N, C-alpha and C positions, 0 to 999 in steps of 0.2 A: 226856196231858199231857205223858208222856216223848218221846212221837211231834213232837208239837208242838215242844220245843226240839230235838230231833234236826235237825228239818226247817228251822228258824232256824240252828242252828250249821252245818250242810251249806251253807244257802245263802250264808251270809259268810265262809265257807271258799273256795267257787268265785268270789263276789264279790273277794276277797283276791286269790286265781289270776289271776283274769281282770286286774285292776288291776295285778299285779307284770307282767303278761306286755305290758301295753300300756307302762309305763314302762319297759321293759328294752330294745323297738324302737328302732333307728338312724337310721333312715329318713330322708333326705337331710342327715345331719347333716355329713356330708362335704363337702358341696357347700356349706352355711352355713359350714364352716372355710375353705373356700378362698375363698369370696366375701369374708370380714372379712382375711384373709389379703393378697389384693389390693388390697382399700382401704385398709388400712395402710399397703402397700406404695407404691401411687398417693400418700396423703398425704405420705408420709415424702419422696419423688420431688419433690414439689410444695414443699415446704418447705426442701429443699436447693436446688431452683431459685430460691426465690425471695430464699435466704440469697446464694449465690452472684451474683445478677443486682444486688440493693440492700447489700449488703454494706457499703457505705461509710456507708450511709442507717442497717444495724441497727448497725454500731460506734458513731455518732455519736450516736444514740440510748442505748445502751449507757453510752457517756461520761456521756451530759447526767444520767441515773438516777443513777449513781455519784456526780457532782458533787452532786446533789441529796441523797441521803444521805449523803455524805463530810462525819462532822462533826469531825474532828482536819485536815482542810484540807492531807492529805498526797497528796501528787501519785500519780494514778492513771496504772496501766502500762497502755502500748498507745493512752493518748488524749492529743491534742493538746493 
């Protein structure tokens, strides 16, 4: 009976060690981080380009939203 308990405990300890070793591996993590960074950078550049090209449209849209929300009829800064 004691030998059976020892065998079960030993298998559990060995399985936990293998699991810990598997989760500590960082294979491919750097590549994923660089891909995510590149994606965020590309999305930011696209957004910046859209704002620069359509700046007037974004300004008028923001002014329209501000006028719709404006409850006190205060003139909005930067809006015609």
